[in-house]
Residue, then its C-alpha position, 0 to 999 in steps of 0.5 A: x473453427x478454433x473452438x472445435x479444435x480446442x474442444x476435441x483434444x480434451x476427449x483424450x484426457x476425459x479418463x482423468x476425471x475418474x481419478x481419486x483425489x486428495x485434499x482440494x485447494x484453489x488454483x489460478x489457471x491461465x489458458x490460450x486465447x486473448x483476454x478482452x483487453x488484447x483480443x484483435x479478432x480472428x475468431x468467427x463471430x467475434x469482433x476485436x475488443x482490444x484497447x490500443x493504449x500506446x499512442x500519445x494522449x490516447x484515452x481509449x478505455x474498455x467499453x464493458x457494456x458494448x455487445x462486442x465485449x460482453x459477447x466475447x467475454x461470454x465466449x471465454x467463460x464458456x471455453x473455461x467451463x467446457x475445459x473443466x467439463x471435459x476433464x472432470x466429472x461434475x461435482x469433483x471441482x468448483x470453478x470460483x471465477x472466470x477471468x476474462x478482461x485482463x487475463x484469460x483464465x479462471x480460479x478453481x477449487x480442485x485436488x492436486x491430482x486434478x491440478x496436475x491433469x490441468x497442467x498437462x492439458x492442451x490449451x492450458x498455459x499455467x496452473x498456480x496454486x493460490x497464495x495469500x496476501x496481507x494488508x500493508x498496514x490527517x494532517x497530511x493534506x497541509x503537509x503536502x501543500x494541497x489546500x493552498x497549492x493544488x486544490x485552488x487550481x481545480x476549483x477548491x476542495x469542493x471540486x478536487x477530484x470531481x468525477x474521478x473514480x478510485x477503486x480500492x481493493x481492500x477490506x471494504x468500507x464503513x459507508x456511514x462514516x462522515x468521511x463518506x456520507x453526502x450530508x451537507x455536500x453539493x449533490x453528486x451527479x452520475x458518472x456515466x462511464x462507471x458501471x459498477x454494481x452496488x451490493x445491498x447490506x443483507x441486514x438493513x437491505x440498504x445499498x452501500x452506495x450513496x453518490x460518493x460511494x459509486x460501487x461496492x462489491x465483495x469477493x470471497x469465493x477463494x476464501x470460502x473454498x479454502x475454509x478461511x471465511x467466517x460470515x459472522x465476523x468477515x461479513x458477506x458484504x462490502x462492509x468493512x469488518x477490519x478498519x483498513x479499507x475505510x482508512x485507505x479510502x478516506x486517505x485518498x478520497x474522504x470528504x474535506x474538513x471532517x473533525x477527528x474527535x476522540x475522548x473529548x479532544x479534537x485532533x484536527x480535521x481529516x480530508x482525503x487527497x481528492x475530496x470530491x473523487x468517487x469511491x468504488x469498493x472491491x472488498x477482497x481482504x478480511x480481518x483474520x487471514x488477509x486475502x487470497x490472490x484468486x479473490x484479489x485478481x477477480x476484484x481487479x478484473x471487475x474494477x477495470x471492467x467497471x471503469x475505475x480511473x485509479x486503483x489503490x492497492x494496499x496489499x502485498x503477497x505473504x510469500x512468492x507464488x509457488x511456480x513463478x520464477x519471475x517477479x514480474x510474471x504471475x497472475x497478479x502482476x499480469x492482471x495489473x499490466x492489463x489494467x494499465x493497458x486499459x488506462x488505469x493508474x495503479x498505486x501499490x504499497x511497497x511493503x512493510x519489510x524495511x529497513x532491510x534491502x530487497x524487502x519490496x513486495x511490488x516489483x513491476x514497472x507498470x505499477x507505481x510503488x509507494x514507500x512510506x515517510x514520516x511527516x512533520x508531526x511527532x507526539x511526545x509526553x513526559x512523566x515527572x517523578x517526585x525526585x525531579x527526574x523527567x522521563x520521556x515517553x509516548x501518550x496522546x493524553x491529557x495531563x494530570x491536574x496542574x501543580x499536583x502530584x499523585x501516588x504511584x501504585x504498581x499493579x503487581x502490588x495491588x492484586x486482589x488474589x495471588x492466583x491472578x498471576x496466571x492472567x498477566x495482571x501487570x498488563x492491566x487488561x482486567x480491572x477485576x484482578x486489581x484492588x480498586x481501593x488502593x488504586x483510586x486517585x493514584x497513578x497505576x503502573x503497568x508492564x508492557x509485555x509481549x501480549x501488546x506486541x501480538x495484539x492480545x493486550x492493548x493500551x486502550x484496555x489499560x486506559x479502560x482498566x485505569x478508568x474503571x478503577x478510578x485511577x488518576x492516570x497510568x504508566x506503561x513500562x517497557x522493560x525489554x525491547x525486542x529488536x524492531x519493535x515499533x511504538x506508536x502513540x495511542x489516544x486515550x481519554x485519561x492521563x497516560x504514558x508509555x515509557x518506551x526506553x528500557x533504561x528510563x523504565x529502569x529509572x522509574x522502577x528503581x525510584x518506585x522500589x526505593x520509595x515503597x517500603x515493604x514488610x519482611x514478606x515483601x508486602x507494601x507498607x505504604x506507597x510513597x513514590x509520586x509523579x505527574x503526567x504532562x499533556x501529550x495531545x499537541x504534536x511537535x512539528x519538525x523541520x527534519x521531515x519527511x524521513x523514510x520510515x523504518x518499516x518502509x520496504x527497501x530496494x534494490x528491486x529484484x527480477x526473480x525469487x533468487x533475489x537477482x537484481x533488476x534493471x529497474x528502480x523500486x520503490x518509485x516514490x515516497x509519500x506520508x505513511x506514518x501515524x496517519x489519522x483517517x476514518x475507521x470502521x466501528x466494527x474494525x479489529x485491525x488495531x485493538x487500540x481503536x476498537x469501536x472508534x470512528x478514527x484511527x492513527x496508524x502506520x504502514x505503506x498501506x497508508x502511503x499508497x492511497x496518498x498517491x492514488x488520491x494525488x493521481x486523481x487530481x492529476x487525472x482530473x486536470x489532464x484527463x487524457x494522460x496515460x498511467x505512465x504519464x501520471x507516474x512520470x509527473x509524480x516522480x520527476x517533480x518529487x523532492x529529495x530534500x526535507x523541509x529544512x532544505x537538507x537531504x532526506x534521511x532514512x531510519x535504519x537499525x544501528x549495530x545495537x538494534x537502536x534506530x539511527x538516521x542516515x542519508x537516504x538513497x533512491x532504494x529508500x525513496x525512489x525518485x523522492x517525496x511527492x510534491x503534488x503542486x509541481x506534479x500538476x505541471x511537470x513540463x516534460x513526461x516520460x511516457x510508456x505503454x504496453x509494448x514498452x513494458x513487453x520490451x522490458x520483459x523480453x530484454x530482461x536476462x533470465x526470463x523465459x520467453x514462453x513465460x512472457x507469452x503465457x502471461x501476455x499472449x505476445x511474442x518477443x520481437x522488440x528492439x529495446x536492446x536492454x531493459x534499462x532502455x524502458x522509458x521510465x523516469x529513472x535509470x538503473x543498471x544493476x551490472x554495468x561493465x565498461x560503458x553503456x548508453x541509455x536512451x530516454x524520450x521526453x514529451x513536452x506537456x506544457x502549453x508552450x515551447x521550452x528550451x531545456x539545459x540537460x546535465x548529469x552528475x554521479x558519484x565518482x566510481x561511475x562517469x556520466x555524460x548526457x547528450x545533447x546538453x540542451x534541446x528545444x521542444x515544441x508543445x506536444x512534441x517529443x525529443x530523445x536524449x542519451x545518457x552514457x555511463x562508464x565504470x571508473x572504479x569497481x566498488x562493489x556497491x551502487x553509485x547514485x546520481x541524477x539527470x537534471x533538466x532545467x527549462x527556460x520557462x521554470x520547469x525542473x525535471x529530475x530523474x535518479x540514476x543508479x549503476x553498479x560497476x563491474x570489471x566484467 
């Protein structure tokens, strides 16, 4: 009956199909009616398909193959097609995707005038113009204590992550990489509950799947409609044409013990966090333009439908959605809420806009938002000049011959032709511009220009140039540093060093000029400056790790795009994300320094998120019935705020002079702290939450339109949460504390035995904290509530930080951060 009514109303607006249209764009449309994940019945002929995931230890997942689900999904798609067919003439629009499982809607390519028609059509809830996303661009298993502390509990690395499926919405995968192959491994059996497809390589006609990789699909309809997709370089298949997707997949689930070899040197063995976990690839990011939300949402919808356990998202929006006011409510976050309702744990990169406040691109409480840390490895190298001065720099390179010095030759002094200056010859990117006879056997001096920053020049090519010219090595001088420029060491096959400190570069240039006599025209008479390059291949291990990386996005979290603060802590957790060695695609172009290589060492919160996805897989393996919120809680409450030396974790910031400085980190930098995988497997207590709790958070957040909530969740607001800070998260944030506020939390004992916990609270002086009860005994599997009372003592205009600590009689230790900003009214 409802279907007939839905259809008839659109006859009224049929005339809009005759309007003349402007330039077409992609729009994401949501319509009335429940998606599969939350449909509770009520339409004749279609049984309920909803997944109820709010009960403790409920592991009910979407059965995507059941006739009930497929029938209702087809019904929704028919309604989408009927709506478009009633409104517009065939050929004037192109429907790209139907979203049926997590949200009810579709992506369509049509004109702005048609979009406006849709916006006012009965039954349509929202019309959003598609927006772009970007990539948020291995020693870490040892640094995190996985081989000795975590893998043995699951049967060693041979079993770590067994039968857990991690879905990657990224730039695809290079399936032939040793990190993903099945040679010399125990055979992988089928994962019966995973039902994803495996696309076939259009060139080789071979499947992208091999047992380790269990699913491989690509999503590009929005990119194609927008005219951004180029099949010759983007690959019309799951093949990784960028490198980023292969890198993130191998961090989370790459095979154990894969030698990282480059230029004849082995930098160690690479391993994923969960080396036996399966990989499901959902390619929706591309090398030149990033991706489009319409494709990303389709990929997530498909991944949950296919039955992944974990989703790893190293992707974030370029800019806010055009129509959405609330950070938590848009097609992307609403789709992820559906994923969590279906029992899928979601790890998302926090973003790379740090160290500036409110730079996060991951906002919602149902997502685990991951900040990036620097681990304990540092790479340094030195150039020793003929006058005895030692200049520090970066360079993963061998040394020049021991006890031998070499003549220094600047690229500007060995040009074959003065007209070559138009090709930026000092970048040393083109060997044909330089005089090989004057360079052979000497150290070539080059300049680090803006071309290196934008990627049109690379250190790898400097190395190739020096090698082609027979140089003994090379030096790259940075003379002008733009604020915020980040220099990473790059592995090269010949001796080479990048002098990143402009003052040290000046010392080198001054020495070179003094020791290089010239005639009256400025031409060099003889090259008399000398130097030698030391070995930079071995890392220096620092106890001051981890530190929060300078690029890692920071809180406070925001609830809307006018940057009003939310009563929710973000980021949630800190994980390694700087200088991470992992697999690379031979076609990869994301980092020019690693073009054609099998491995790359790159940085970004993109690298941090898959660390958490892989560790979540280990927790899911040990506790298969835990909800996504329970896994997130275990990760957060057991994390550490101390570095390896036992001191408070530091965060990298810019000083007033734009140089980098270190300051004591806060929860806005690292969330609850740095991940501790071993402790997360046995947290003692968890703070659980489900779909209804997240709905309560949305409904109590001031300024959110209840109609907007209903549009995206299909649920009315009738909860009793009272205040968003009462959401049962393992953190407490009150952005506007006036006088006194009481916050409630519920913990569940997930250990095997009863345990008594002593509860204490501490805060910075401006806010008083009181915890009640001061102690409680909790039986195994039971839940207990406690309250935290926060009172303003003095108004400082800044947040006060503190924590609630719960110490168990059997050795468990649970800690949650507390943040409050006190106001007089």
